[in-house]
C-alpha positions in Angstrom: 14.9 -1.5 -27.0 13.3 -0.1 -23.9 14.8 -1.0 -20.5 12.3 -1.9 -17.8 12.8 -3.2 -14.3 10.9 -6.5 -13.5 9.9 -7.3 -9.9 9.3 -10.8 -8.4 5.6 -10.2 -8.5 5.5 -10.1 -12.3 7.7 -13.2 -12.6 5.6 -15.2 -10.1 2.4 -14.1 -11.8 3.8 -15.2 -15.1 4.7 -18.6 -13.7 1.5 -19.2 -11.8 -1.4 -17.7 -13.7 -0.1 -17.6 -17.3 -2.1 -14.4 -17.7 -0.9 -10.9 -18.8 2.5 -11.2 -17.2 3.2 -14.5 -19.0 2.0 -12.9 -22.3 4.4 -10.1 -21.8 7.4 -12.5 -21.8 6.0 -14.5 -24.7 5.3 -11.4 -26.9 8.6 -9.8 -25.9 10.5 -12.9 -27.0 9.2 -12.3 -30.5 9.1 -8.5 -30.7 12.2 -7.7 -28.5 10.7 -4.4 -27.6 11.9 -4.5 -23.9 15.2 -5.3 -22.3 14.2 -6.6 -18.8 16.5 -6.0 -15.9 16.2 -7.0 -12.3 18.2 -7.1 -9.1 20.2 -10.3 -9.1 18.8 -11.4 -5.7 15.5 -12.1 -7.5 17.0 -15.4 -8.6 17.2 -16.5 -5.0 13.8 -15.1 -4.3 12.2 -17.0 -7.2 13.9 -20.2 -5.9 12.2 -19.8 -2.5 8.8 -19.9 -4.2 9.2 -23.0 -6.3 6.9 -25.2 -4.2 4.3 -22.5 -4.1 4.6 -22.1 -7.9 4.2 -25.8 -8.5 1.1 -26.0 -6.2 -0.7 -23.0 -7.6 0.1 -23.4 -11.2 -0.8 -27.1 -11.2 1.9 -27.7 -13.8 4.5 -30.5 -13.8 7.8 -29.4 -12.2 9.6 -29.9 -15.5 7.2 -27.4 -17.2 7.8 -24.9 -14.5 11.6 -25.2 -14.8 11.2 -24.7 -18.6 9.1 -21.5 -18.0 11.6 -20.2 -15.5 14.5 -20.6 -18.0 12.4 -18.9 -20.7 11.8 -15.9 -18.5 15.4 -15.8 -17.1 16.8 -15.7 -20.7 15.0 -12.4 -21.1 16.3 -10.7 -17.9 19.6 -9.1 -17.3 20.4 -9.5 -13.6 22.1 -6.5 -11.9 24.3 -6.6 -8.8 23.2 -4.4 -5.9 26.6 -2.6 -6.1 25.4 -0.9 -9.2 22.3 0.7 -7.7 23.0 0.7 -3.9 23.5 4.5 -3.9 19.8 4.9 -4.7 18.6 2.6 -1.9 18.1 5.4 0.6 16.1 7.5 -1.8 14.0 4.4 -2.6 13.4 3.8 1.2 12.2 7.3 1.6 9.7 7.0 -1.2 8.4 3.6 -0.2 8.2 4.3 3.5 6.8 1.1 5.0 6.9 -0.9 1.8 10.5 -1.9 2.1 10.4 -5.2 0.1 10.4 -3.2 -3.1 13.4 -1.0 -2.3 15.8 -2.9 -4.6 13.5 -2.6 -7.6 12.8 1.1 -7.1 16.5 1.8 -6.4 17.5 0.1 -9.7 14.7 2.0 -11.6 15.9 5.3 -10.2 19.5 4.5 -11.1 18.7 3.7 -14.7 15.8 6.1 -14.9 13.3 3.5 -16.1 9.9 2.1 -15.2 9.1 -1.0 -13.2 6.8 -3.9 -14.3 4.9 -5.0 -11.2 1.4 -6.2 -10.4 1.8 -5.1 -6.8 -1.1 -2.6 -6.2 0.5 -1.0 -3.2 3.8 -0.4 -5.1 1.8 1.1 -7.9 0.0 3.5 -5.5 3.3 4.6 -3.9 5.0 5.1 -7.3 2.2 5.7 -9.8 4.5 7.3 -12.4 7.2 4.6 -12.1 5.3 1.4 -11.7 3.5 -0.1 -14.7 1.1 -3.0 -14.2 1.1 -5.9 -16.6 -1.8 -4.6 -18.6 0.0 -1.3 -19.3 3.1 -3.1 -20.5 1.1 -5.5 -22.6 -0.6 -2.5 -24.3 2.9 -1.1 -25.0 3.9 -4.4 -26.6 0.8 -4.4 -28.7 1.6 -1.1 -30.3 
């Protein structure tokens, strides 16, 4: 199994658009190729966006909750204590894009890639950040 860090962008995309990000979680549930990890604060972050998810996805709240549980079951949540030593290095690399520091710090700590649809994040870390299409291609192999 390949470990990969998941950011909030990929999760929100999976819940709202049901496109490539959603397909990644669906295929991985069957193939079990990836072991997704994420900073544990992502749980709080996702909770902040529930109203937005409901509005944009146009799905009943019960369906959204079911989708959230399905995705959460595939992610191992990591405490910041584990990767905090890499926060400074991540800040240096990301310069003004500080919202992604925890994801990059975790990825640096475990020496793995990041699943994110964030274009700025991808530009800043082209060798570390994989967009949903790239991960979907890996799952299809």
